[in-house]
VOZADREN-90673 format. One line per 10 residues: number of its first residue (from 1); their letters; for each residue x, y, z of N, C-alpha, C. Coordinates in nm, 3 decimals, padded with zeros to 5 digits, always signed. Example, Ala and Ser with C-alpha at 12.3 -4.5 7.8 and 13.67 -1.06 7.14 Angstrom:
1 = AS = +01.319,-00.569,+00.780,+01.230,-00.450,+00.780,+01.320,-00.330,+00.780; +01.285,-00.225,+00.708,+01.367,-00.106,+00.714,+01.290,+00.003,+00.787
END
This chain:
1 = XXXXXXXXXX = -06.720,-01.735,+00.113,-06.670,-01.754,-00.020,-06.582,-01.634,-00.057; -06.469,-01.662,-00.123,-06.372,-01.559,-00.161,-06.406,-01.510,-00.300; -06.410,-01.377,-00.311,-06.435,-01.316,-00.441,-06.302,-01.298,-00.512; -06.294,-01.343,-00.636,-06.173,-01.324,-00.715,-06.174,-01.186,-00.777; -06.065,-01.118,-00.765,-06.052,-00.985,-00.825,-05.982,-00.999,-00.959; -05.993,-00.902,-01.042,-05.923,-00.906,-01.171,-05.772,-00.918,-01.150; -05.699,-00.988,-01.240,-05.555,-01.007,-01.225,-05.477,-00.877,-01.215; -05.524,-00.771,-01.278,-05.452,-00.643,-01.272,-05.448,-00.591,-01.130; -05.554,-00.610,-01.052,-05.555,-00.565,-00.913,-05.459,-00.648,-00.829; -05.452,-00.777,-00.855,-05.358,-00.862,-00.781,-05.214,-00.819,-00.808
11 = XXXXXXXXXX = -05.183,-00.789,-00.934,-05.047,-00.745,-00.968,-05.014,-00.613,-00.900; -05.110,-00.520,-00.900,-05.087,-00.390,-00.836,-05.065,-00.406,-00.687; -05.145,-00.492,-00.624,-05.131,-00.515,-00.480,-04.994,-00.579,-00.450; -04.952,-00.672,-00.533,-04.822,-00.736,-00.513,-04.709,-00.635,-00.528; -04.717,-00.548,-00.629,-04.613,-00.446,-00.649,-04.606,-00.350,-00.531; -04.719,-00.307,-00.479,-04.720,-00.218,-00.363,-04.659,-00.286,-00.242; -04.691,-00.414,-00.222,-04.635,-00.489,-00.111,-04.485,-00.505,-00.128; -04.442,-00.531,-00.249,-04.300,-00.549,-00.276,-04.223,-00.419,-00.252; -04.282,-00.306,-00.290,-04.212,-00.178,-00.270,-04.207,-00.141,-00.123; -04.303,-00.185,-00.043,-04.306,-00.149,+00.098,-04.218,-00.241,+00.182
21 = XXXXXXXXXX = -04.181,-00.358,+00.129,-04.100,-00.453,+00.203,-03.952,-00.416,+00.191; -03.879,-00.412,+00.303,-03.736,-00.381,+00.292,-03.662,-00.494,+00.222; -03.564,-00.456,+00.143,-03.484,-00.557,+00.074,-03.351,-00.573,+00.144; -03.292,-00.687,+00.127,-03.165,-00.716,+00.190,-03.054,-00.731,+00.086; -03.064,-00.656,-00.019,-02.964,-00.663,-00.126,-02.833,-00.601,-00.079; -02.726,-00.649,-00.136,-02.595,-00.594,-00.105,-02.584,-00.453,-00.162; -02.513,-00.364,-00.096,-02.495,-00.231,-00.154,-02.419,-00.241,-00.285; -02.446,-00.149,-00.373,-02.379,-00.147,-00.502,-02.231,-00.119,-00.482; -02.145,-00.190,-00.556,-02.002,-00.163,-00.541,-01.969,-00.025,-00.593; -01.863,+00.030,-00.540,-01.818,+00.161,-00.587,-01.782,+00.149,-00.734
31 = XXXXXXXXXX = -01.803,+00.255,-00.806,-01.774,+00.249,-00.949,-01.626,+00.222,-00.968; -01.597,+00.125,-01.053,-01.458,+00.090,-01.079,-01.410,+00.166,-01.202; -01.287,+00.203,-01.197,-01.230,+00.273,-01.311,-01.182,+00.171,-01.412; -01.184,+00.209,-01.537,-01.137,+00.120,-01.642,-00.986,+00.105,-01.629; -00.933,-00.012,-01.667,-00.787,-00.029,-01.658,-00.714,+00.070,-01.748; -00.601,+00.115,-01.702,-00.516,+00.205,-01.779,-00.443,+00.124,-01.885; -00.441,+00.172,-02.007,-00.370,+00.104,-02.115,-00.221,+00.126,-02.097; -00.147,+00.017,-02.094,-00.002,+00.023,-02.082,+00.056,-00.056,-02.199; +00.162,-00.003,-02.259,+00.228,-00.071,-02.371,+00.369,-00.110,-02.330; +00.423,-00.210,-02.394,+00.562,-00.249,-02.365,+00.658,-00.135,-02.397
41 = XXXXXXXXXX = +00.623,-00.053,-02.493,+00.706,+00.063,-02.527,+00.712,+00.163,-02.412; +00.618,+00.154,-02.317,+00.615,+00.244,-02.202,+00.704,+00.196,-02.087; +00.772,+00.082,-02.103,+00.850,+00.026,-01.993,+00.981,+00.100,-01.968; +01.056,+00.129,-02.075,+01.190,+00.186,-02.059,+01.207,+00.314,-02.138; +01.286,+00.406,-02.083,+01.311,+00.534,-02.148,+01.399,+00.514,-02.271; +01.366,+00.587,-02.375,+01.444,+00.585,-02.499,+01.490,+00.727,-02.529; +01.606,+00.749,-02.580,+01.709,+00.651,-02.611,+01.776,+00.602,-02.484; +01.841,+00.487,-02.494,+01.911,+00.431,-02.379,+02.029,+00.519,-02.343; +02.049,+00.538,-02.216,+02.161,+00.619,-02.170,+02.282,+00.533,-02.141; +02.388,+00.598,-02.093,+02.511,+00.524,-02.062,+02.497,+00.437,-01.937
51 = XXXXXXXXXX = +02.386,+00.453,-01.863,+02.361,+00.371,-01.744,+02.269,+00.253,-01.774; +02.231,+00.237,-01.901,+02.148,+00.122,-01.939,+01.999,+00.156,-01.933; +01.918,+00.054,-01.909,+01.773,+00.070,-01.908,+01.727,+00.149,-01.786; +01.634,+00.240,-01.808,+01.574,+00.318,-01.701,+01.422,+00.310,-01.716; +01.352,+00.283,-01.605,+01.207,+00.273,-01.609,+01.144,+00.409,-01.639; +01.036,+00.409,-01.715,+00.969,+00.535,-01.751,+00.879,+00.582,-01.636; +00.851,+00.711,-01.630,+00.756,+00.761,-01.531,+00.617,+00.697,-01.548; +00.577,+00.669,-01.672,+00.446,+00.607,-01.697,+00.438,+00.470,-01.632; +00.545,+00.392,-01.640,+00.547,+00.259,-01.578,+00.546,+00.271,-01.427; +00.624,+00.362,-01.373,+00.630,+00.381,-01.228,+00.497,+00.430,-01.171
61 = XXXXXXXXXX = +00.427,+00.515,-01.246,+00.296,+00.565,-01.201,+00.190,+00.457,-01.205; +00.207,+00.357,-01.292,+00.109,+00.248,-01.304,+00.129,+00.142,-01.196; +00.238,+00.148,-01.120,+00.265,+00.050,-01.015,+00.150,+00.047,-00.914; +00.095,-00.073,-00.891,-00.014,-00.091,-00.796,-00.151,-00.060,-00.852; -00.159,-00.025,-00.979,-00.288,+00.012,-01.040,-00.333,-00.097,-01.137; -00.461,-00.093,-01.170,-00.519,-00.184,-01.267,-00.481,-00.137,-01.406; -00.417,-00.226,-01.483,-00.372,-00.191,-01.617,-00.419,-00.296,-01.717; -00.415,-00.257,-01.844,-00.445,-00.346,-01.956,-00.319,-00.354,-02.041; -00.274,-00.475,-02.070,-00.149,-00.496,-02.142,-00.171,-00.601,-02.250; -00.130,-00.571,-02.372,-00.142,-00.666,-02.483,-00.005,-00.719,-02.519
71 = XXXXXXXXXX = +00.002,-00.848,-02.547,+00.129,-00.908,-02.586,+00.111,-01.053,-02.624; +00.223,-01.122,-02.631,+00.227,-01.262,-02.671,+00.276,-01.347,-02.556; +00.210,-01.458,-02.535,+00.252,-01.552,-02.432,+00.379,-01.621,-02.479; +00.478,-01.629,-02.394,+00.603,-01.695,-02.430,+00.580,-01.846,-02.430; +00.621,-01.910,-02.540,+00.607,-02.055,-02.549,+00.730,-02.118,-02.485; +00.708,-02.196,-02.381,+00.816,-02.259,-02.307,+00.809,-02.411,-02.321; +00.922,-02.477,-02.304,+00.922,-02.623,-02.308,+00.841,-02.679,-02.193; +00.862,-02.623,-02.075,+00.786,-02.664,-01.957,+00.720,-02.540,-01.898; +00.589,-02.540,-01.899,+00.517,-02.425,-01.843,+00.527,-02.427,-01.691; +00.550,-02.311,-01.633,+00.550,-02.298,-01.488,+00.406,-02.294,-01.440
81 = XXXXXXXXXX = +00.380,-02.349,-01.324,+00.244,-02.350,-01.270,+00.207,-02.211,-01.219; +00.089,-02.164,-01.257,+00.033,-02.041,-01.204,+00.092,-01.912,-01.258; +00.181,-01.920,-01.356,+00.240,-01.798,-01.410,+00.291,-01.824,-01.552; +00.309,-01.715,-01.626,+00.369,-01.722,-01.759,+00.426,-01.586,-01.793; +00.509,-01.583,-01.898,+00.572,-01.459,-01.940,+00.498,-01.402,-02.060; +00.489,-01.270,-02.064,+00.423,-01.197,-02.173,+00.523,-01.101,-02.235; +00.532,-01.101,-02.368,+00.628,-01.018,-02.439,+00.560,-00.940,-02.551; +00.628,-00.838,-02.606,+00.568,-00.760,-02.714,+00.572,-00.831,-02.850; +00.646,-00.941,-02.860,+00.655,-01.017,-02.985,+00.656,-01.166,-02.950; +00.620,-01.251,-03.046,+00.622,-01.396,-03.018,+00.764,-01.444,-02.985
91 = XXXXXXXXXX = +00.775,-01.526,-02.881,+00.904,-01.582,-02.838,+00.883,-01.729,-02.804; +00.975,-01.811,-02.848,+00.976,-01.953,-02.812,+01.106,-01.981,-02.741; +01.098,-02.030,-02.618,+01.217,-02.055,-02.538,+01.245,-02.204,-02.529; +01.373,-02.237,-02.536,+01.419,-02.375,-02.520,+01.509,-02.377,-02.397; +01.448,-02.393,-02.282,+01.523,-02.385,-02.157,+01.631,-02.492,-02.148; +01.603,-02.614,-02.196,+01.701,-02.722,-02.188,+01.822,-02.693,-02.277; +01.799,-02.646,-02.397,+01.909,-02.623,-02.492,+01.982,-02.491,-02.467; +01.907,-02.385,-02.438,+01.965,-02.252,-02.429,+02.003,-02.208,-02.288; +01.941,-02.266,-02.189,+01.968,-02.225,-02.051,+01.932,-02.080,-02.030; +02.026,-02.002,-01.977,+02.001,-01.860,-01.951,+02.012,-01.773,-02.076
101 = XXXXXXXXXX = +02.061,-01.828,-02.186,+02.076,-01.750,-02.309,+01.946,-01.756,-02.388; +01.849,-01.682,-02.345,+01.718,-01.685,-02.411,+01.699,-01.563,-02.501; +01.589,-01.561,-02.571,+01.559,-01.452,-02.665,+01.456,-01.354,-02.611; +01.442,-01.344,-02.480,+01.345,-01.250,-02.425,+01.387,-01.107,-02.453; +01.292,-01.023,-02.497,+01.326,-00.881,-02.512,+01.341,-00.817,-02.374; +01.396,-00.698,-02.370,+01.414,-00.629,-02.242,+01.281,-00.601,-02.174; +01.181,-00.564,-02.253,+01.049,-00.534,-02.198,+00.964,-00.661,-02.202; +00.940,-00.719,-02.086,+00.852,-00.834,-02.073,+00.790,-00.829,-01.934; +00.684,-00.903,-01.916,+00.616,-00.905,-01.787,+00.588,-01.048,-01.744; +00.602,-01.075,-01.615,+00.563,-01.204,-01.559,+00.417,-01.190,-01.517
111 = XXXXXXXXXX = +00.333,-01.279,-01.565,+00.190,-01.275,-01.535,+00.159,-01.385,-01.434; +00.099,-01.346,-01.322,+00.062,-01.440,-01.217,-00.089,-01.458,-01.213; -00.132,-01.583,-01.199,-00.273,-01.610,-01.176,-00.307,-01.576,-01.032; -00.436,-01.578,-01.001,-00.484,-01.555,-00.866,-00.417,-01.657,-00.771; -00.387,-01.618,-00.647,-00.322,-01.712,-00.554,-00.395,-01.846,-00.539; -00.526,-01.847,-00.553,-00.601,-01.973,-00.544,-00.577,-02.061,-00.666; -00.519,-02.005,-00.773,-00.499,-02.078,-00.897,-00.350,-02.102,-00.926; -00.265,-02.093,-00.824,-00.122,-02.109,-00.845,-00.083,-02.248,-00.891; -00.167,-02.347,-00.872,-00.138,-02.482,-00.917,-00.184,-02.510,-01.058; -00.245,-02.412,-01.126,-00.298,-02.432,-01.261,-00.183,-02.433,-01.363
121 = XXXXXXXXXX = -00.185,-02.533,-01.452,-00.095,-02.533,-01.566,-00.164,-02.454,-01.676; -00.094,-02.361,-01.735,-00.154,-02.272,-01.834,-00.108,-02.316,-01.972; -00.199,-02.365,-02.055,-00.158,-02.406,-02.190,-00.117,-02.285,-02.273; -00.021,-02.306,-02.360,+00.028,-02.199,-02.446,-00.085,-02.148,-02.535; -00.096,-02.017,-02.545,-00.198,-01.952,-02.627,-00.129,-01.877,-02.738; -00.155,-01.916,-02.862,-00.095,-01.848,-02.977,-00.163,-01.713,-03.000; -00.089,-01.622,-03.059,-00.145,-01.495,-03.101,-00.144,-01.389,-02.992; -00.184,-01.272,-03.031,-00.188,-01.157,-02.941,-00.300,-01.174,-02.839; -00.269,-01.152,-02.713,-00.370,-01.159,-02.607,-00.368,-01.028,-02.529; -00.483,-00.992,-02.476,-00.494,-00.870,-02.394,-00.533,-00.912,-02.253
131 = XXXXXXXXXX = -00.457,-00.863,-02.156,-00.478,-00.900,-02.016,-00.501,-00.775,-01.932; -00.578,-00.792,-01.826,-00.597,-00.684,-01.728,-00.562,-00.739,-01.591; -00.491,-00.660,-01.513,-00.454,-00.701,-01.380,-00.385,-00.587,-01.307; -00.343,-00.615,-01.186,-00.274,-00.515,-01.104,-00.125,-00.525,-01.130; -00.065,-00.413,-01.166,+00.076,-00.408,-01.203,+00.163,-00.392,-01.079; +00.276,-00.462,-01.082,+00.376,-00.449,-00.977,+00.510,-00.424,-01.045; +00.580,-00.320,-01.002,+00.707,-00.282,-01.063,+00.817,-00.287,-00.956; +00.929,-00.345,-00.992,+01.043,-00.353,-00.902,+01.115,-00.486,-00.922; +01.237,-00.492,-00.877,+01.318,-00.613,-00.894,+01.266,-00.725,-00.805; +01.247,-00.844,-00.868,+01.204,-00.962,-00.793,+01.269,-01.085,-00.854
141 = XXXXXXXXXX = +01.337,-01.164,-00.771,+01.394,-01.288,-00.820,+01.287,-01.396,-00.814; +01.256,-01.452,-00.930,+01.154,-01.555,-00.941,+01.207,-01.687,-00.886; +01.117,-01.783,-00.868,+01.155,-01.913,-00.812,+01.254,-01.988,-00.900; +01.257,-01.960,-01.030,+01.350,-02.027,-01.121,+01.483,-01.952,-01.134; +01.501,-01.842,-01.060,+01.625,-01.765,-01.064,+01.620,-01.646,-01.158; +01.521,-01.640,-01.245,+01.507,-01.528,-01.339,+01.464,-01.404,-01.260; +01.514,-01.288,-01.300,+01.477,-01.163,-01.235,+01.372,-01.093,-01.319; +01.259,-01.060,-01.257,+01.155,-00.984,-01.327,+01.148,-00.844,-01.268; +01.118,-00.747,-01.354,+01.102,-00.608,-01.311,+00.957,-00.565,-01.317; +00.876,-00.635,-01.397,+00.735,-00.600,-01.414,+00.653,-00.727,-01.400
151 = XXXXXXXXXX = +00.549,-00.719,-01.316,+00.460,-00.832,-01.294,+00.315,-00.786,-01.303; +00.231,-00.876,-01.352,+00.089,-00.848,-01.365,+00.013,-00.955,-01.287; -00.059,-00.913,-01.185,-00.136,-01.006,-01.100,-00.279,-01.011,-01.152; -00.321,-01.128,-01.199,-00.455,-01.146,-01.253,-00.554,-01.173,-01.140; -00.680,-01.143,-01.165,-00.787,-01.174,-01.071,-00.832,-01.318,-01.087; -00.919,-01.364,-00.996,-00.963,-01.504,-01.002,-01.057,-01.531,-01.119; -01.116,-01.430,-01.178,-01.205,-01.450,-01.292,-01.130,-01.454,-01.425; -00.999,-01.442,-01.420,-00.921,-01.436,-01.544,-00.909,-01.572,-01.613; -00.920,-01.680,-01.537,-00.907,-01.813,-01.596,-01.030,-01.896,-01.566; -01.045,-02.000,-01.644,-01.153,-02.096,-01.622,-01.107,-02.228,-01.679
161 = XXXXXXXXXX = -01.176,-02.334,-01.643,-01.145,-02.464,-01.700,-01.190,-02.471,-01.845; -01.129,-02.561,-01.920,-01.168,-02.578,-02.060,-01.282,-02.679,-02.070; -01.374,-02.654,-02.162,-01.477,-02.753,-02.188,-01.419,-02.861,-02.280; -01.494,-02.966,-02.304,-01.444,-03.079,-02.381,-01.402,-03.038,-02.522; -01.477,-02.949,-02.584,-01.444,-02.903,-02.719,-01.311,-02.829,-02.719; -01.288,-02.742,-02.619,-01.163,-02.667,-02.612,-01.044,-02.759,-02.584; -01.062,-02.859,-02.498,-00.954,-02.955,-02.470,-00.919,-03.031,-02.597; -01.021,-03.074,-02.670,-00.999,-03.147,-02.794,-00.923,-03.061,-02.895; -00.963,-02.935,-02.912,-00.893,-02.844,-03.004,-00.749,-02.820,-02.960; -00.729,-02.805,-02.830,-00.594,-02.782,-02.779,-00.505,-02.902,-02.807
171 = XXXXXXXX = -00.553,-03.022,-02.777,-00.474,-03.142,-02.800,-00.447,-03.162,-02.949; -00.545,-03.131,-03.033,-00.526,-03.141,-03.177,-00.417,-03.043,-03.224; -00.421,-02.922,-03.174,-00.322,-02.820,-03.211,-00.182,-02.862,-03.167; -00.172,-02.928,-03.051,-00.040,-02.972,-03.001,+00.021,-03.077,-03.092; -00.062,-03.155,-03.160,-00.010,-03.259,-03.251,+00.049,-03.198,-03.377; +00.014,-03.074,-03.408,+00.056,-03.013,-03.533,+00.160,-02.901,-03.515; +00.225,-02.900,-03.402,+00.331,-02.800,-03.380,+00.457,-02.848,-03.451; +00.516,-02.761,-03.527,+00.638,-02.799,-03.602,+00.758,-02.735,-03.542
END
């Protein structure tokens, strides 16, 4: 016949056994640094010289690093898959009517989703948004022919699907755009 011991002894025995058993947990990731705050005002040197726009040392030093950037998503007639433009002020573009004559300010960034999410259509988001990603600086001709100088590569956790309530709100908001 087995003698039952008090529950406190069973718990203590279990804890001792657990501490003596090797664990197979993954090693802790190296401490990550917080993203560096970058502003659109940090993109170009002021005042402008006779050679035009010149990139600031702050922007060049942030190249390849994790940064945090706040701005407004550019509202486009047709959203490009997997990417969108971010500006320091609200901008609405009419690609069909205006063509290359758009109202983009000099300081803007092309924001790319994770490569696995390049097929995602990104609905327009009103208001100021804050993004974190890896910054890339340098001239790049985009697939639509536009030249970007600053790009922000988002991680795969930056986007998610919308739930039914969010889809409903989004569709409702689209009906009331003037």
